[in-house]
MIZA-378150 format. One record per residue (C-alpha): x, y, z. Coordinates in steps of 0.1 Angstrom, whole numbers, padded with zeros to 4 digits, always signed. Layout:
XYZ;...
// end
This chain:
+0843+0556+1602;+0845+0552+1564;+0843+0581+1539;+0806+0571+1534;+0797+0576+1571;+0795+0540+1580;+0811+0527+1612;+0832+0496+1607;+0851+0475+1631;+0886+0471+1617;+0903+0449+1643;+0896+0435+1677;+0918+0412+1698;+0905+0389+1725;+0907+0351+1732;+0870+0352+1741;+0847+0346+1711;+0817+0359+1731;+0834+0393+1737;+0843+0396+1700;+0808+0388+1689;+0794+0414+1713;+0818+0441+1700;+0808+0432+1664;+0771+0434+1673;+0774+0468+1689;+0792+0482+1659;+0765+0471+1636;+0740+0491+1656;+0758+0524+1650;+0739+0547+1625;+0752+0560+1592;+0762+0596+1597;+0776+0625+1577;+0813+0616+1570;+0842+0639+1579;+0852+0663+1551;+0886+0677+1541;+0893+0699+1510;+0858+0692+1497;+0863+0655+1498;+0848+0629+1522;+0875+0612+1542;+0876+0583+1566;+0886+0586+1603;+0902+0559+1625;+0898+0555+1662;+0918+0534+1686;+0901+0522+1719;+0925+0502+1741;+0908+0488+1772;+0931+0474+1799;+0917+0449+1824;+0912+0439+1852;+0885+0466+1855;+0859+0468+1882;+0823+0469+1868;+0799+0467+1897;+0807+0435+1916;+0823+0418+1886;+0859+0418+1875;+0868+0412+1838;+0903+0398+1834;+0910+0405+1797;+0928+0430+1775;+0908+0442+1746;+0924+0463+1720;+0906+0480+1691;+0932+0496+1669;+0941+0504+1634;+0945+0473+1613;+0982+0482+1605;+0994+0513+1622;+1003+0497+1656;+1015+0464+1641;+1040+0475+1615;+1069+0499+1616;+1074+0519+1585;+1111+0528+1589;+1110+0553+1560;+1079+0572+1572;+1085+0603+1592;+1051+0619+1588;+1022+0594+1589;+0991+0601+1568;+0955+0595+1579;+0955+0562+1558;+0982+0536+1561;+0975+0526+1525;+0978+0561+1512;+0974+0552+1475;+0938+0543+1483;+0929+0580+1486;+0949+0589+1455;+0941+0596+1418;+0961+0565+1407;+0947+0537+1385;+0942+0504+1401;+0961+0480+1379;+0936+0464+1356;+0932+0426+1356;+0899+0409+1352;+0903+0387+1383;+0913+0416+1405;+0884+0437+1394;+0856+0413+1403;+0851+0427+1438;+0852+0463+1425;+0826+0456+1399;+0804+0439+1424;+0807+0469+1448;+0799+0494+1419;+0769+0473+1409;+0756+0474+1444;+0759+0511+1446;+0730+0533+1435;+0749+0551+1407;+0780+0532+1398;+0796+0532+1363;+0816+0501+1354;+0825+0503+1318;+0856+0526+1317;+0887+0509+1331;+0912+0512+1348;+0893+0524+1379;+0908+0550+1401;+0916+0542+1437;+0898+0572+1452;+0866+0564+1433;+0865+0527+1442;+0873+0536+1479;+0839+0553+1481;+0820+0521+1475;+0845+0494+1486;+0867+0495+1517;+0901+0490+1502;+0919+0493+1535;+0898+0467+1551;+0902+0443+1522;+0940+0446+1523;+0942+0444+1561;+0926+0409+1561;+0959+0396+1546;+0984+0414+1567;+1007+0392+1588;+1012+0411+1621;+1037+0386+1633;+1062+0396+1607;+1087+0418+1625;+1120+0417+1607;+1126+0441+1578;+1128+0412+1553;+1096+0395+1563;+1077+0428+1565;+1088+0437+1530;+1079+0402+1517;+1045+0399+1532;+1031+0433+1541;+1048+0464+1528;+1062+0482+1497;+1099+0479+1493;+1103+0516+1500;+1077+0541+1512;+1083+0578+1519;+1057+0603+1532;+1061+0639+1540;+1040+0671+1544;+1018+0670+1513;+1037+0643+1493;+1043+0606+1493;+1057+0579+1470;+1064+0542+1471;+1087+0519+1451;+1086+0482+1444;+1110+0459+1426;+1088+0431+1414;+1092+0399+1394;+1073+0379+1368;+1093+0348+1368;+1077+0318+1351;+1090+0283+1342;+1070+0258+1322;+1068+0231+1296;+1046+0226+1265;+1043+0197+1241;+1062+0214+1212;+1089+0191+1199;+1114+0219+1193;+1110+0237+1226;+1129+0223+1256;+1111+0245+1282;+1092+0278+1284;+1100+0307+1306;+1094+0344+1313;+1118+0365+1332;+1105+0401+1338;+1122+0424+1363;+1097+0452+1371;+1103+0486+1387;+1072+0504+1397;+1070+0539+1414;+1038+0555+1425;+1033+0588+1443;+1013+0619+1449;+1018+0657+1454;+0990+0672+1474;+0954+0659+1472;+0949+0664+1435;+0980+0652+1416;+0993+0616+1414;+1019+0599+1392;+1030+0564+1383;+1057+0547+1362;+1064+0511+1356;+1094+0497+1336;+1096+0461+1325;+1128+0444+1313;+1119+0410+1300;+1130+0379+1282;+1107+0349+1274;+1100+0318+1255;+1064+0308+1253;+1042+0279+1241;+1047+0269+1205;+1016+0286+1191;+1025+0319+1208;+1061+0317+1196;+1047+0312+1161;+1026+0343+1165;+1056+0363+1176;+1081+0353+1150;+1064+0336+1120;+1046+0366+1107;+1041+0379+1072;+1051+0414+1062;+1015+0424+1068;+1020+0421+1106;+1057+0417+1113;+1071+0449+1128;+1100+0466+1111;+1134+0468+1129;+1125+0438+1151;+1123+0400+1152;+1087+0397+1162;+1058+0411+1182;+1050+0398+1217;+1012+0400+1220;+1001+0429+1242;+1037+0440+1250;+1055+0452+1218;+1084+0446+1195;+1109+0419+1204;+1145+0411+1195;+1161+0378+1196;+1174+0364+1229;+1197+0333+1227;+1186+0308+1200;+1148+0307+1203;+1137+0333+1229;+1128+0369+1228;+1138+0401+1246;+1110+0427+1249;+1113+0459+1270;+1082+0478+1279;+1077+0511+1298;+1044+0526+1310;+1035+0557+1331;+1011+0585+1335;+1003+0617+1353;+0968+0622+1369;+0953+0655+1379;+0919+0660+1396;+0910+0697+1398;+0876+0691+1414;+0852+0662+1424;+0838+0660+1389;+0868+0660+1366;+0900+0639+1362;+0927+0642+1335;+0954+0617+1327;+0983+0618+1303;+1006+0589+1298;+1015+0557+1280;+0994+0527+1288;+0962+0508+1282;+0925+0516+1284;+0893+0495+1283;+0857+0503+1276;+0831+0476+1284;+0817+0452+1310;+0829+0420+1294;+0860+0399+1293;+0864+0411+1257;+0855+0445+1244;+0845+0454+1208;+0848+0492+1216;+0883+0495+1232;+0903+0468+1248;+0937+0463+1263;+0948+0437+1238;+0974+0458+1220;+1007+0472+1232;+1007+0503+1255;+1002+0535+1236;+1003+0573+1245;+0970+0587+1256;+0952+0617+1270;+0921+0610+1289;+0894+0632+1304;+0867+0618+1327;+0837+0637+1338;+0814+0622+1365;+0783+0639+1378;+0749+0627+1388;+0738+0598+1366;+0763+0606+1339;+0799+0595+1333;+0815+0610+1302;+0849+0599+1290;+0872+0613+1262;+0903+0594+1252;+0928+0606+1226;+0952+0579+1215;+0985+0581+1195;+0987+0548+1176;+1016+0533+1157;+1017+0512+1125;+1048+0491+1127;+1044+0470+1095;+1073+0469+1071;+1054+0483+1040;+1045+0516+1057;+1079+0525+1071;+1091+0559+1059;+1126+0572+1064;+1131+0544+1090;+1102+0557+1110;+1069+0541+1120;+1040+0562+1109;+1016+0575+1135;+0978+0574+1136;+0954+0594+1158;+0924+0580+1175;+0897+0601+1193;+0871+0584+1214;+0839+0596+1231;+0820+0574+1256;+0789+0586+1275;+0775+0563+1302;+0740+0570+1316;+0723+0553+1345;+0687+0556+1334;+0675+0538+1365;+0692+0520+1394;+0690+0488+1372;+0695+0500+1337;+0726+0516+1322;+0732+0525+1286;+0763+0539+1268;+0771+0557+1236;+0804+0553+1219;+0821+0571+1190;+0856+0569+1176;+0874+0584+1146;+0908+0575+1132;+0930+0598+1112;+0965+0596+1096;+0995+0613+1111;+1007+0628+1078;+0995+0663+1088;+0996+0660+1125;+0968+0657+1149;+0936+0675+1137;+0927+0700+1164;+0890+0694+1156;+0892+0660+1173;+0902+0677+1206;+0868+0692+1210;+0852+0669+1236;+0816+0678+1228;+0811+0675+1190;+0805+0644+1169;+0837+0631+1154;+0820+0618+1123;+0815+0654+1110;+0852+0662+1117;+0863+0631+1099;+0841+0638+1069;+0853+0674+1066;+0889+0663+1063;+0883+0647+1029;+0870+0616+1012;+0886+0584+1028;+0909+0606+1048;+0897+0591+1080;+0876+0563+1095;+0848+0565+1121;+0827+0540+1141;+0798+0540+1165;+0788+0518+1194;+0761+0512+1220;+0763+0495+1253;+0737+0483+1278;+0738+0468+1313;+0709+0456+1333;+0709+0444+1369;+0685+0415+1373;+0695+0413+1409;+0722+0430+1429;+0746+0401+1421;+0734+0391+1386;+0741+0415+1357;+0735+0413+1320;+0756+0433+1296;+0759+0439+1259;+0778+0459+1232;+0771+0468+1196;+0798+0483+1173;+0789+0495+1138;+0818+0502+1115;+0796+0507+1085;+0760+0498+1076;+0743+0501+1043;+0706+0509+1048;+0701+0502+1011;+0712+0466+1017;+0696+0462+1051;+0678+0431+1038;+0710+0415+1027;+0734+0410+1057;+0758+0392+1034;+0767+0425+1017;+0803+0433+1025;+0795+0468+1037;+0773+0457+1066;+0802+0456+1090;+0793+0453+1127;+0798+0431+1158;+0779+0425+1190;+0785+0410+1224;+0761+0395+1250;+0771+0384+1285;+0762+0378+1321;+0780+0381+1354;+0770+0363+1386;+0787+0374+1418;+0785+0353+1450;+0769+0327+1427;+0744+0303+1443;+0749+0321+1476;+0786+0310+1477;+0807+0339+1489;+0835+0349+1464;+0823+0325+1437;+0821+0343+1405;+0807+0331+1372;+0806+0348+1338;+0794+0338+1303;+0799+0358+1271;+0793+0356+1234;+0811+0378+1208;+0808+0378+1171;+0822+0403+1145;+0813+0402+1108;+0840+0401+1080;+0858+0434+1072;+0848+0451+1104;+0875+0473+1118;+0894+0472+1085;+0898+0501+1060;+0908+0505+1023;+0939+0521+1036;+0951+0497+1064;+0967+0525+1084;+0932+0538+1091;+0920+0505+1106;+0911+0501+1142;+0944+0487+1154;+0977+0496+1170;+1011+0480+1168;+0998+0452+1144;+0972+0442+1169;+0934+0449+1172;+0922+0477+1195;+0891+0456+1200;+0888+0418+1203;+0920+0398+1201;+0905+0377+1173;+0901+0407+1150;+0870+0401+1127;+0852+0373+1109;+0846+0352+1139;+0823+0341+1167;+0834+0330+1202;+0818+0318+1234;+0836+0322+1268;+0828+0308+1302;+0847+0319+1333;+0847+0308+1369;+0866+0323+1398;+0867+0314+1435;+0887+0331+1463;+0894+0316+1497;+0917+0335+1519;+0950+0341+1502;+0942+0314+1477;+0923+0320+1444;+0915+0297+1415;+0901+0306+1381;+0891+0286+1350;+0882+0299+1315;+0869+0280+1285;+0869+0296+1250;+0852+0280+1220;+0849+0297+1186;+0853+0297+1149;+0873+0321+1128;+0878+0325+1090;+0914+0329+1078;+0926+0340+1044;+0933+0312+1018;+0949+0334+0992;+0976+0360+1000;+0962+0389+0979;+0925+0383+0987;+0909+0392+1021;+0882+0371+1036;+0876+0398+1062;+0894+0384+1093;+0927+0403+1089;+0920+0439+1099;+0954+0449+1084;+0943+0440+1049;+0925+0465+1027;+0889+0457+1022;+0894+0467+0985;+0908+0432+0980;+0877+0415+0994;+0865+0382+0980;+0833+0397+0968;+0805+0421+0975;+0778+0396+0985;+0773+0363+1003;+0798+0373+1030;+0793+0354+1063;+0810+0349+1096;+0838+0323+1094;+0842+0325+1056;+0875+0315+1041;+0897+0289+1057;+0875+0282+1087;+0890+0268+1119;+0874+0258+1152;+0894+0269+1183;+0890+0255+1218;+0910+0268+1247;+0909+0257+1284;+0929+0277+1309;+0932+0269+1346;+0951+0291+1371;+0958+0289+1408;+0974+0317+1429;+0986+0323+1465;+0989+0359+1475;+1022+0368+1491;+1021+0406+1496;+0989+0425+1498;+1005+0459+1491;+1020+0450+1457;+0999+0419+1448;+1029+0397+1445;+1017+0361+1442;+1028+0325+1436;+1009+0309+1407;+1005+0278+1386;+0988+0274+1353;+0976+0249+1327;+0965+0257+1292;+0951+0234+1265;+0945+0247+1230;+0930+0227+1201;+0932+0243+1166;+0909+0224+1142;+0907+0236+1106;+0878+0224+1085;+0903+0215+1058;+0940+0209+1066;+0968+0222+1044;+1005+0223+1048;+1005+0255+1069;+0970+0251+1083;+0972+0220+1104;+0952+0204+1132;+0973+0210+1163;+0969+0204+1201;+0989+0225+1225;+0994+0216+1262;+1012+0241+1284;+1021+0239+1321;+1037+0268+1339;+1044+0280+1375;+1062+0310+1390;+1059+0342+1410;+1044+0375+1396;+1026+0407+1404;+0995+0410+1382;+0998+0445+1368;+0980+0439+1334;+0959+0414+1315;+0979+0391+1292;+0958+0375+1265;+0970+0341+1251;+0935+0329+1242;+0935+0334+1204;
// end
């Protein structure tokens, strides 16, 4: 019985299809009941029903052994477990985050959209929350290999490397790999590679406290356009005390002649005092939105320290996130130290009806010169008033709106609007530089055309010039020389089409991105696409339009295939192909028409989104 009171058949063993069909039919007739409850939380219960035959029933003898048992408990031997918990996947009832990747979250989004009161914008999701609408144990149990009996095969296919459980505590440990080998068409790159050794530890103390830490030690050489992004950077972007910036990861130092070494560490503590509230404190990434991109808060930039409070009750979900950002550019280094910036975020999600959801977003950015303003810690007041009270141009603030509408259970429309600044006196002239905003429209189609596990998504994003920028670049909406919103920054439009299909352990995905972006043609003048340039050096006050400056059309096609190895840690074999065409309207010496082709394959555990589509 699940924690929603639904009876589910987990496992039945019989060579007779008729008997299995009858068992399945009978379970479907069971009513939904009030679930079991422990410590004010609904819990699931498991029952084993072994039936040994031959058994005399009237004048007939059935010669069959039917076993209905836990999907894993009786098949696998946890040598490190002395005190078994009610769930064999104990993290599913914890306060831990489910590692956020777009492909992995498809089923969770679908389950939340089918529920009467699900909120889907704030990510990562928490295991315990998702487990109320989606049977995580059942989903994992489908991929267990019960015939794997040796320690090595069990660890490879079914289990965490180490798992310990005791009275009121548990933790597991995995040593994972992200090992990739590939080739692109760059003349000066012999081959591409990534070699990440990953140590991840998750655990819990009692029912309300969980913790997680992940350490990456990595070296890599990527496709030519990505290597150029990492190393060939102007002082505007290039981090001090390093040799480049690996997108989404952080500062890099040289490795061998033409590769990079980039260590990353993430971790957090999670505490849930009651069924309404959760607190997290750690170093990592957050995301707000229903799209592939987000204009409000995305996971594009490097991990950063954060404090998050989430309140969920009735039709409301209210999230506060406080971020400690870092500006790593050379020009702003003081006493060999990167300056800090502080970012406070409110997001309120309301389910007005079972079909319509709206959200309200507000953020404020302040300098770290005088420490974090305690006024921004108030979770209930408007940040704009706090930002204004600190002094003229002492901070930056933005507003946003989101909307989601379920046309059908499996067809969802979504949108975002972000307003950095808007001049009502110039409302009739959208070319005025101070009208800084962006919007997003998209649609998701689950089990498309009645094909199970076929997922389709289409999305359009556009952001006007100078959006997310500020006269003092440290107050822009960025972190670690990367945007905190869309990877393209500002002054662009892009259209994205995504298809994903799962069949057993196999999954395939394809993504096409087409867009235009305006780049700067003069070093000391901003056309509005580089959010780390002051808008005081703008090209002009009027006649500003999306794509202005050195315009380029960018086309990216990305195909991926995966085979799941271990359902407990999501370790997979993968292969990928990426084609990127960069087509400037007017070519110059450093602004050339280029085609990039990149093949790669390897083994990895998807723990985060990695965006190379820029």
